[in-house]
C-alpha positions in Angstrom: -7.1 27.3 8.0 -7.3 25.5 4.6 -10.6 23.7 3.6 -11.5 23.4 7.2 -8.1 22.0 8.2 -5.8 23.9 10.5 -2.2 23.7 9.1 0.3 23.5 12.0 1.7 26.9 12.9 5.3 28.0 13.6 5.2 26.3 17.0 4.6 22.9 15.4 7.9 21.1 14.7 9.3 17.7 14.3 8.6 14.7 12.1 4.8 15.0 12.3 4.7 18.6 11.2 7.1 17.8 8.4 5.0 15.0 7.0 1.8 17.1 7.3 3.5 19.8 5.2 4.6 17.3 2.6 1.2 15.7 2.4 -0.4 19.1 2.1 2.0 20.0 -0.7 1.2 16.8 -2.6 -2.5 17.3 -2.2 -2.1 20.8 -3.7 -0.2 19.4 -6.7 -3.0 16.9 -7.2 -5.7 19.4 -6.8 -7.2 17.5 -3.9 -9.3 19.0 -1.1 -7.3 19.2 2.1 -10.3 18.4 4.2 -10.5 15.0 2.4 -6.8 14.2 2.6 -6.7 15.2 6.3 -10.1 13.7 7.2 -9.8 13.1 11.0 -12.1 10.1 11.1 -10.2 8.3 8.3 -6.9 9.1 9.9 -8.3 8.0 13.3 -9.3 4.6 11.8 -5.9 4.2 10.1 -3.8 5.1 13.1 -6.0 4.1 16.1 -5.7 7.6 17.5 -9.0 9.1 18.7 -10.5 11.6 16.3 -10.3 14.5 18.7 -6.6 13.8 19.4 -6.0 13.6 15.6 -7.5 17.1 15.2 -5.3 18.6 18.0 -2.1 17.0 16.7 -2.8 18.2 13.1 -3.2 21.7 14.5 0.2 21.4 16.1 -1.1 21.2 19.7 0.1 18.8 22.3 -2.3 15.9 22.8 -2.4 12.1 23.2 -2.6 9.4 25.9 0.7 8.9 27.7 -0.4 5.7 29.5 0.3 2.6 27.5 -2.5 0.5 28.9 -5.1 3.3 28.4 -3.8 3.8 24.8 -4.1 0.0 24.2 -7.7 0.1 25.4 -8.5 3.0 23.1 -7.0 1.3 20.1 -8.6 -2.1 20.9 -12.0 -0.5 21.2 -11.5 1.3 17.9 -10.5 -2.0 16.2 -13.6 -3.7 17.4 -15.9 -0.9 16.2 -14.2 -0.3 12.8 -12.9 -3.8 11.8 -16.1 -5.8 11.7 -17.1 -9.1 10.3 -18.5 -9.2 6.7 -22.1 -9.1 8.1 -21.3 -5.8 9.8 -21.3 -7.1 13.4 -18.3 -6.7 15.7 -16.2 -9.7 16.5 -17.2 -11.5 19.7 -14.7 -12.0 22.6 -14.7 -15.7 21.7 -13.9 -15.0 18.0 -11.1 -12.7 19.1 -9.7 -15.2 21.5 -9.8 -18.0 19.0 -8.2 -15.9 16.3 -5.5 -14.5 18.6 -4.7 -17.9 20.2 -5.8 -17.0 23.8 -8.6 -18.0 26.1 -11.9 -16.2 26.2 -11.1 -15.1 29.8 -7.8 -13.6 28.6 -9.5 -11.7 25.8 -12.2 -10.5 28.1 -9.7 -9.3 30.7 -7.8 -7.4 28.0 -10.9 -5.8 26.6 -12.1 -4.7 30.0 -8.8 -3.4 31.1 -8.4 -6.0 33.9 -5.1 -7.3 32.6 -2.1 -5.5 31.1 -1.3 -6.6 27.6 2.0 -8.2 26.7 3.7 -7.7 23.4 2.7 -11.2 22.4 -1.0 -10.3 23.1 -0.7 -7.1 21.0 1.0 -9.0 18.1 -1.7 -11.7 18.1 -4.5 -9.2 18.2 -3.0 -7.0 15.5 -2.6 -10.1 13.2 -6.2 -11.1 13.9 -7.5 -7.7 12.8 -5.0 -7.3 10.0 -3.4 -4.1 11.1 0.3 -3.1 11.1 2.7 -3.8 13.9 2.5 -1.2 16.7 -1.1 -0.3 16.0 -2.1 -1.0 19.6 0.9 0.5 21.4 2.5 3.3 19.4 2.7 6.8 20.8 -0.2 8.9 19.4 2.1 11.3 17.5 4.1 8.4 16.0 0.9 6.5 15.1 -0.6 9.5 13.3 2.7 10.2 11.6 2.8 6.6 10.4 -0.7 6.9 8.9 0.3 10.2 7.2 3.4 8.5 5.8 1.2 5.9 4.2 -1.0 8.7 2.8 2.1 10.4 1.5 3.2 7.2 -0.3 -0.3 6.8 -1.9 -0.2 10.4 -3.1 3.3 10.1 -4.5 2.2 7.0 -6.4 -0.8 8.9 -7.8 1.3 11.9 -8.8 3.9 9.6 -10.3 1.2 7.9 -12.4 0.0 11.3 -13.6 3.5 12.4 -14.5 4.1 9.1 -16.3 1.0 9.7 -18.5 2.2 13.2 -19.2 5.6 11.9 -20.2 4.0 9.7 -22.9 4.4 6.4 -21.1 7.8 6.8 -19.5 8.8 3.8 -17.4 7.3 3.8 -13.9 10.7 3.7 -12.2 11.9 6.8 -14.1 8.8 8.8 -13.4 8.9 7.9 -9.7 12.7 8.7 -9.5 12.1 12.2 -10.8 9.2 12.7 -8.5 11.1 11.6 -5.4 13.9 14.0 -6.3 11.5 16.8 -6.8 9.8 15.9 -3.5 13.1 16.3 -1.5 13.9 12.6 -1.1 17.4 13.0 -2.6 20.0 12.6 0.2 17.5 10.8 2.3 20.2 8.8 4.1 21.9 12.0 5.2 18.6 13.4 6.5 17.7 10.1 8.3 21.1 10.2 10.1 20.0 13.5 11.7 16.8 12.1 13.2 17.0 12.0 17.0 16.1 8.4 17.7 16.1 4.9 16.1 12.3 5.0 16.4 12.2 7.9 13.9 14.6 6.2 11.6 12.5 3.0 11.7 9.6 5.1 10.4 11.7 6.2 7.5 12.6 2.6 6.8 9.0 1.5 7.0 7.9 4.2 4.5 10.7 3.3 2.1 9.8 -0.4 2.3 6.2 0.3 1.4 7.3 2.6 -1.4 9.7 0.1 -2.9 7.1 -2.7 -2.7 4.5 -0.5 -4.5 7.1 0.4 -7.2 7.8 -3.3 -7.8 4.1 -4.1 -8.1 3.6 -1.2 -10.6 6.4 -2.5 -12.8 5.2 -6.1 -13.0 
């Protein structure tokens, strides 16, 4: 246990354990408390995965909701409780229906679990709440892994900024390139080719897209 956070043990393998290890390493380099970086409630809000499931997955234990509709209902409920209006109140069924381009009856049936969602429903609801694609439907392990990939990207940017300052104002691209090499990203295409499914490779692509966009913004 580190700062109240259980690091996955030898039995924990796969992409999630790998990103947990990388994030933990980055947190250590930045002198950050692991309990803050791996805060289960923050990760739950970012991924849609229930906090208790986040805790189990971070410990390397099997957990998660296998049923797609049950998972959808969990995520939808979390969205309504965490993505509120500016006045702090949750969005009403009518507001969700109007924003997602569906009838109030359709929204109510989805919220109550009386109707199975289509991908079109999910896309519309995700756009309304301003969350990423797949938020409502991704497997719990993949959803948590995606949230941690975004955390990793943020920490890499923070570390790159610190190294840039220490290098007397070296260009952002140079500092980030050195950091990525040190962080094991060299040969990333070869590593991605060894991933078992396209779903895993899509996660790598998503992470790289976010990283490239942030680099462009930092250089403008």
